N, C-alpha and C positions, 0 to 999 in steps of 0.2 A: 206229420203224417201218421203218428201213432193213432190219433183219433179216427182217421180213415180206415186204418187196418183193424182197429178195435171194432168199429161199426160193421165191417164186413164179417168179422169173426162172429159177432152177435147174430148175423143173418144166417148162420148155419154152416160156415166153412168147417170142414172136418179137421183141418190143421192150418197153421199160419202161413205156409209157403205160398199158396195161391193168392192170399190177401196181400202179402208183401210184394209178390210179382205184379199185381194190379196197381198197387200204390206207387211203384217205381217203374212202371211200364215205359220203355224207351230210354231209361236213364241208367242202364247198366250194360256191362259187356260180359259176354260169356267167356269163362276161363277154361283152360285145359283141365281134364279130369284129375290131374295130379293135385289140384287145389281143393278137391272135395272127394277124396278117394273112399269108395265104398268097397266092401268085400268082393262083390262080383267083378269089379274092375280089375282087381289084382288077379283073381282066379282066372279070368278070361284073357289075361295077358295084355290088357289095355294100358295098364300102368305098372311100371316096375317099382318095387318097394323102395329102392334107393332114390327114386324120383319123387316120392310123395312129399308134398308141401304141407297139406292139411289132411289128416286121416279122420274119416267120419266113423267114430266108434259107435256103431249101432249095436243092438242087442242089449241084454240085461244080465247081470248088472253092469253099469258103465265102469270104465277104469277109474272113475273118481268116487266110487262108492266107498264111504268112510268105514271100512272094516279092515283090520290089520291082516287077517288071513287072506282075504280077497286081494288086498294090495300087495301082499308078498307074492301072490301068483302073477299079478301084473308085472311086478318087478322082475320076475323070472321069465317074463315073456310068454306066459301060458295063455292060450286062447280058452276062454271060459264059456262062450256061447257059440256052439258049433253050428247053429242054424243061422243066426243073424250077425254074429260077431265078425270082426275083421279077421280074415284068415287067408291063407295062401302061402306060397313060398317066401320065406324071409319076414313075414309079418311079426313074428315074435320080437324082432328088433324094435318095431314101432311101439309095442307095449312097454318094453324096457326103457326106451328113450323117453316115452311119455312119463313114466314113473320118475325117472331121474330129473326131468324138467320140473315136475311138480315139487320134488323134494329139494330143489336147488335153493340156495340162500336167498336168491332174489324172488322166487315165486312162493315159497312156503309161507311167508308171513301174510300173503294176500289171500290164502285159502281159509276156509272156515276152521274154527277151533277143533271141531270133531275130525275133520280131514287131516289137519296137522298132526293131531295125536295119533291117528291111525297110521299115517306115513311113518312117524317116528317109531311106532311099535313094529311096523313091518320091517324097517331097517334094523332094529335091534334084534328081531327074530333071525334075520338073515345072518347078522354077524355072530350071533350065539351058535348058529348051526355050523359055522365054519370052524369053530374052535374045538 
């Protein structure tokens, strides 16, 4: 189906979601909002942070931006995009959990070399600030 999606994208779709929807029409089920949580869903009270299954980190830079200073902020749970970023009561925990998941023994080797290095630097900065 990649060819079908690619062909539709070449015809002028602004993003890939409509093309994917067309290619898989009738073959998917709608999931609750907790499986694709955006900032406005938390802010409006439609999804509680503790129920989030998949957080959609919109905004810029993404929490995977390979910069140690930025990743240290993600690790602390700081929201860095006040306009588009995931925000609302308790969302700082989602950023912290995301950082820890990236930095885990199982995940870290799967990431790009640049992101691995930035994560290690962010962790070392945090530990040096504690002493």
